[in-house]
C-alpha positions as CSV (number, residue, x, y, z in Angstrom):
1,L,-2.9,2.6,26.4
2,L,0.7,1.8,25.3
3,G,0.3,-1.7,26.5
4,L,-2.8,-2.2,24.5
5,C,-1.1,-0.8,21.4
6,L,1.8,-3.1,21.9
7,I,-0.4,-6.2,22.4
8,V,-2.3,-5.4,19.2
9,Q,1.0,-5.0,17.3
10,I,2.3,-8.3,18.6
11,I,-0.9,-10.2,17.8
12,T,-1.3,-8.7,14.3
13,G,2.4,-9.1,13.6
14,L,2.3,-12.8,14.5
15,F,-0.7,-13.3,12.3
16,L,0.9,-11.5,9.4
17,A,4.2,-13.4,9.8
18,M,2.3,-16.6,9.3
19,H,1.4,-15.6,5.8
20,Y,4.3,-13.3,4.8
21,V,7.1,-14.4,2.5
22,S,10.2,-12.3,2.7
23,D,11.8,-13.5,-0.6
24,I,12.6,-10.5,-2.8
25,S,10.7,-11.9,-5.7
26,S,7.5,-12.8,-3.9
27,A,7.2,-10.3,-1.0
28,F,4.8,-8.0,-2.8
29,S,2.7,-11.0,-4.0
30,S,2.5,-12.3,-0.4
31,V,1.2,-8.9,0.8
32,A,-1.3,-9.0,-2.0
33,H,-2.3,-12.5,-1.0
34,I,-2.8,-11.4,2.6
35,C,-5.0,-8.5,1.5
36,R,-7.0,-10.4,-1.1
37,D,-7.2,-14.1,-0.1
38,V,-6.8,-14.3,3.7
39,N,-10.1,-13.8,5.6
40,Y,-10.0,-10.3,7.0
41,G,-6.3,-10.0,6.1
42,W,-6.7,-6.5,4.8
43,L,-8.2,-5.5,8.2
44,I,-5.3,-7.2,10.1
45,R,-2.8,-5.5,7.9
46,N,-4.4,-2.1,8.3
47,F,-4.6,-2.6,12.1
48,H,-0.9,-3.4,12.1
49,A,0.1,-0.5,10.0
50,N,-2.0,2.1,11.7
51,G,-1.3,0.6,15.1
52,A,2.4,1.4,14.7
53,S,1.6,5.1,14.2
54,L,-0.8,5.0,17.2
55,F,1.9,3.4,19.3
56,F,4.3,6.2,18.6
57,I,1.6,8.9,19.2
58,C,1.0,7.3,22.6
59,I,4.7,7.2,23.3
60,Y,5.0,11.0,22.5
61,L,2.0,11.7,24.7
62,H,3.6,9.7,27.5
63,I,6.8,11.8,27.2
64,A,4.8,15.0,27.1
65,R,3.0,14.0,30.3
66,G,6.4,13.2,31.9
67,L,7.7,16.6,30.9
68,Y,4.6,18.4,32.2
69,Y,4.7,16.6,35.6
70,G,8.5,17.0,36.0
71,S,9.3,13.3,35.9
72,Y,12.6,14.1,34.3
73,L,13.8,15.1,37.8
74,Y,14.0,11.3,38.6
75,M,17.0,10.7,36.4
76,E,17.2,6.9,36.6
77,T,13.6,6.5,35.6
78,W,13.9,9.1,32.9
79,N,17.1,7.6,31.4
80,I,15.5,4.2,31.2
81,G,12.5,5.8,29.4
82,V,14.9,7.5,26.9
83,I,16.7,4.2,26.3
84,L,13.4,2.4,25.7
85,L,12.3,5.2,23.3
86,L,15.6,4.8,21.3
87,L,15.2,1.1,21.2
88,T,11.7,1.4,20.0
89,M,12.8,3.7,17.2
90,M,15.4,1.2,16.0
C-alpha cells in the first residue's frame, strides 16, 4: 500500500511539475492554470494533495503494526525505519 501511494505521488508530482511555475509572482496563477485549463488538472492536483495524507496514514499504520508484532526488537531494522520516517517528514 505504501508503494502504491508513493508511485501515485511521484507520477502526479511529475505531471504537476511540468505545468507549475515557482516564481513568487506567478505561482498562484500557475496552480489556477492547472486546475482550470489543464485537462483533468484539478483531479491530478487533488490526487497529489490527498495522496500525501494517505501516504502518512499508511506510514503510521505500518508503524503501529510493527509495534503490535514486536518488530522493534530487531533494532537494526527498526532504526532504519525510524530514519526513513524522519527523512519522509523533512
